[in-house]
C-alpha positions, 0 to 999 in steps of 0.5 A: 500500500502506498503511503506518502506525506502530503508535502512530498506530492506537492513538489511540482505543484504551484501552491497558493496557500496551505492550511492544516498539517502538510506531513499527513500521510496520503494513502490514496487519491480521488477526484470523486467525492463518493470515493472519499475516505480516511487517508485520501486526498480529494482533488476538486475539479471544475468539470463541464457537468459539475463542480467538485468544489460543491462536494468538499465539505461532504467529502471531508466528513468521510475522514479525508486527509487532504483537499486540493482545490481552487477555492476554500470552503467557508469552514475548514476542518482542523484535522484536514489539510487544504491545499489551494492551487490556481488549477486543480486539474494541473495540480492533480496531474503532478500529484498523481505522478508523484504518488505513483513514483513518476512511472513515466520517467521509468518508461520510454513513453510515446504519445500519439495525437491527431484527429484520426489514426491515433489508435492505429499508430499506438497499436502498431507501435505497441505490436512492433516494440513487442516483436522487437523484444520489449515488454510494452504497455498500451493505452488506447481507445480500444483497450489498455494492455500490459504486454498481453494482459488486456485491461478494458478502456473507458476513455481515449486517455484516462484521468490523471490518477488512473493513467499514472496507476496504469503506468505504474502497473506497467513498470511493476510488470517489467515494461520498458516502453509504453505507447498511448493515445493523447486526446485533445481532451486529455491535454486541455484537462491536464490528464497528461500533466506530470508525464515525461514523454520520450516522443510524440507523433502527430497524425492529422487535424480535421473537424472534430470535438468542437462541442467541447473546444468551441472553435477549431483554433482551440482544438488545434491549440490543445493538440499543439500544447502536447508538443509545446511541453515535450522535453528536449530529450524527446522527439516530435514527429509530424505529418508534413502533408497535413497543413497543420503539421508544421504548426505542431513543431513551432514551439517544441523543444524536442528534436523535430522530424517529419514524414510525408508521402508527397514531398521532402521529409525526414521519413518518406514513402512512395505509394506503389500500389493500394490493393485489396490484399494490402499496401505496396510502399517504397520506403527509403529505397526499399519496396515493402508489401504491408497487410494494411489497406488504404492511403491513410494506413500508409501514413500510419505505417510511415509514422510508426516507422519514423518513431521506431527509428527515432527511438534508435531501432534498426530500419530494416528490422522495423520494416520487416516486422511492420510488413506483417502486422495488422491494425487495431480492432474495428479499424477497416476490419473485414467481415465476409459473407458466405454464399454471396461473398459480400465484403463487410467493413467495420470501421470507427470512422466517426469524423468527416475526414475519417469517413472520406478516407475509408470510402475513398479507399474502398473506391480505390480497391473495389472492382467496377461492378461492386457497389458500396452500401454505407451505414453511418450515424452521428453520436448524440450530445457531441459535435453537431456541425459534422452531421450534415457533412458526414451524410453528404460525404456518405451519399456522394461516395456510396451507391446507397446509404442508410443513415442511422443511430450511433450512440444517440445518448440523450438526444432524439435520434430523429433529430440527429437524422434530420440534421444529417439528412439536411446535408444530402444534396438533391442529386443524391437524395434517391440514394439515401434512406433513414432507419433509426434502429441500428440493427434494422439499418444494418439489415437493410444495407445487407438486403440492398447488397448484391453478390460481391458488393461492399457493406461499410458499417461506420462510426462505432468500430470496436465499441460493443455497446449502444448508449441511449438515454444514459443506458448502455446496451450490448451492441457490436457492429461486427457481431450484428453484421455477421449475424445478419449475413447468416440470417439472410442467407447471404 
C-alpha cells in the first residue's frame, strides 16, 4: 500500500496557500467525492457537468486527509489539510505522478495525437516494440494492455490518477516502453500533466470535438500544447502533408522530424500500389508489401516507422516486422459473407475526414461492378456541425446509404437524422434512406447488397455497446453484421 506525506506530492505543484498539517500521510487519491475516505486526498475539479468544489465539505466528513482545490470552503476542518492551487486539474496531474513514483520517467513513453489514426499508430507501435523484444504497455481507445494482459478502456486517455496507476502497473510488470493515445481532451484537462514523454507523433487535424473546444483554433491549440511541453530529450514527429503539421513543431523543444508521402521529409514513402490484399510502399529505397489497406494506413505505417527509428531501432528490422502486422480492432476490419461473398467493413470512422478516407479507399480497391452500401450515424450530445457533412460525404461516395443511430445518448435520434439528412444534396437524395434502429439499418444495407458488393458499417468500430438515454446496451457492429449475413442467407 502506498503511503506518502502530503508535502512530498506537492513538489511540482504551484501552491497558493496551505492550511492544516502538510506531513499527513496520503494513502490514496480521488477526484470523486463518493470515493472519499480516511487517508485520501480529494482533488476538486471544475468539470463541464459539475463542480467538485460543491462536494468538499461532504467529502471531508468521510475522514479525508487532504483537499486540493481552487477555492476554500467557508469552514475548514482542523484535522484536514487544504491545499489551494490556481488549477486543480494541473495540480492533480503532478500529484498523481508523484504518488505513483513518476512511472513515466521509468518508461520510454510515446504519445500519439491527431484527429484520426491515433489508435492505429499506438497499436502498431505497441505490436512492433513487442516483436522487437520489449515488454510494452498500451493505452488506447480500444483497450489498455500490459504486454498481453488486456485491461478494458473507458476513455481515449484516462484521468490523471488512473493513467499514472496504469503506468505504474506497467513498470511493476517489467515494461520498458509504453505507447498511448493523447486526446485533445486529455491535454486541455491536464490528464497528461506530470508525464515525461520520450516522443510524440502527430497524425492529422480535421473537424472534430468542437462541442467541447468551441472553435477549431482551440482544438488545434490543445493538440499543439502536447508538443509545446515535450522535453528536449524527446522527439516530435509530424505529418508534413497535413497543413497543420508544421504548426505542431513551432514551439517544441524536442528534436523535430517529419514524414510525408508527397514531398521532402525526414521519413518518406512512395505509394506503389493500394490493393485489396494490402499496401505496396517504397520506403527509403526499399519496396515493402504491408497487410494494411488504404492511403491513410500508409501514413500510419510511415509514422510508426519514423518513431521506431527515432527511438534508435534498426530500419530494416522495423520494416520487416511492420510488413506483417495488422491494425487495431474495428479499424477497416473485414467481415465476409458466405454464399454471396459480400465484403463487410467495420470501421470507427466517426469524423468527416475519417469517413472520406475509408470510402475513398474502398473506391480505390473495389472492382467496377461492386457497389458500396454505407451505414453511418452521428453520436448524440457531441459535435453537431459534422452531421450534415458526414451524410453528404456518405451519399456522394456510396451507391446507397442508410443513415442511422450511433450512440444517440440523450438526444432524439430523429433529430440527429434530420440534421444529417439536411446535408444530402438533391442529386443524391434517391440514394439515401433513414432507419433509426441500428440493427434494422444494418439489415437493410445487407438486403440492398448484391453478390460481391461492399457493406461499410461506420462510426462505432470496436465499441460493443449502444448508449441511449444514459443506458448502455450490448451492441457490436461486427457481431450484428455477421449475424445478419447468416440470417439472410447471404
